[in-house]
N, C-alpha and C positions, 0 to 999 in steps of 0.2 A: 478412196484410192483411185488413181487415174489409170487408164489403160492406154498402152501404146497402140497407135493405129496400125492395122494390118495392111501391108501393101503387097503388090504382086498377085492380086486376086482377079478373077474374071470381071470384065466391065458390066455395069448394071445400066438399065434404062432408068435415068434419073428424072425427077420432076423438074419443072421450071423453078428456078431459085429467085423468088421475089423478095422484096424488102420485109414482108411479114414473116417469112420463114427462114430467111438467110442465117440468122443466128443458130437456129436449130441444126441446119445442115452443115455449118462450118465450125461449130463449137467444139467438135470432137478433136480438133487439132491438138488440144492440150490433154486429151484423154478423158474429158469430163462431159457428161450428158447434161444439156441445158434444156429446160422445159419452160414455156411461157407461164407466168405467174401473175395473178391479180392481187395486189396488196389490199385493195378495198374489200375483196371477198375472202382473202387469205386462202385462195385455191389455185391449183395448177390448172392449166387449160391446154388441151391437145386435141386436134392439131392446132398449130399456131393460127391466129387470126388477128385482124387489126385491133380489135377491142374485146373486152370480156363479154361473153355471150349472156351473162346474168345481169351485170350492172353497167355495162358499157365503159368500165374503167380501163385505164391504161395498163397494158401488159408489159412486163419486163421478163427477161430470161434469167432464170436462176439455176445454179448447179443442183442436181439431184444425185442421190447415192449411186445410181446405176444398178441397184438391186431390183429384181422383178420376180414374179412368179408366172409360170405358163398358164394362161387362161384357157386357150384352145388353139388348135393347129390343124393343118392339113399337109399331107405330103404330096408334092407335085412330081409326077413321073413324065409329063409331057415336056419336051425340050422346046421352049419358046425362043430361046436365044442360043445359037450354036456354040457360043463360048461359055455357057453356064451349064455345068454338068448336072445331071439328074441322078438320084432324086434330090430335091431340095425342100426345105420346110418353110412354109409360110405360117406365121403365128401371130396371135394376139396375146401380148403380155401385159400384166398389170404392174405398174411401178409401185415400189414400197411406200412412196411418200403420201399416197392418197387413195382410198378405195375408189374404184371406178376409173382411175387414171390409166388408160390403156393406150397402147400403140401397136400398129401393125409392123412386123419386122420379119427377119429370117432367123432361124436357129442354125448355128454353125457348130462344127466340131463336136457333133453328137449323133450317134446312130439313131435314125428315126424310130427304130424299134424300142429304144430306151426312153423315149419321151413319155411323160406322164403329166396330165394336167395337175397343176399345183406345185410342180417341181421348182426349185430355186434356180434362178438364172442371173447372169451378170452381163452388163453391157460390154461390147467391144466395138471397135470402129474399123470400117473398111474404107480406105482412102481411094477416092475416085476423082476424075477431072470432068468438069462440065464447062466447056469453053475455057475461059481464063480463071474460073473459080475452082478451087480444090474443095471437094465435098467429103465429109466424113460420115458415112452411112452407119447409123447405129444398128448393130446386129447383137444377138444374145447367144450365150453359151452357158452350159453348166459351170459353176464357179470352179476355178482351179483349186485343187487341194494341196 
């Protein structure tokens, strides 16, 4: 299932977008999360890098389900960016495709008090601009019922 990018959200401090990670940051335009994959090892790799850290194989980006579980999280009450309201949740989620395949993200559309490690989550994308590049930041929320 694809997710429609969310627009009209507060700006984020975005990373440099280099050739290694460009597909990760721009892939959400079609509502699908793409993660680097090593065909030689048959394993996903995150964060993106130029080569597989295990076998030095070529990595390609593949669509993943976007399903995840909440591994751990913290709730931030300090406002670092005046346009980003607090509290906000910084989380480590584990993607369904592979044990140990985790990424740092934010949890959205969920009361921080309702969070429980192990809960099911689903990817969404927040559309942002970095120079002349449109970036689709993967964030996660409880699945819509």
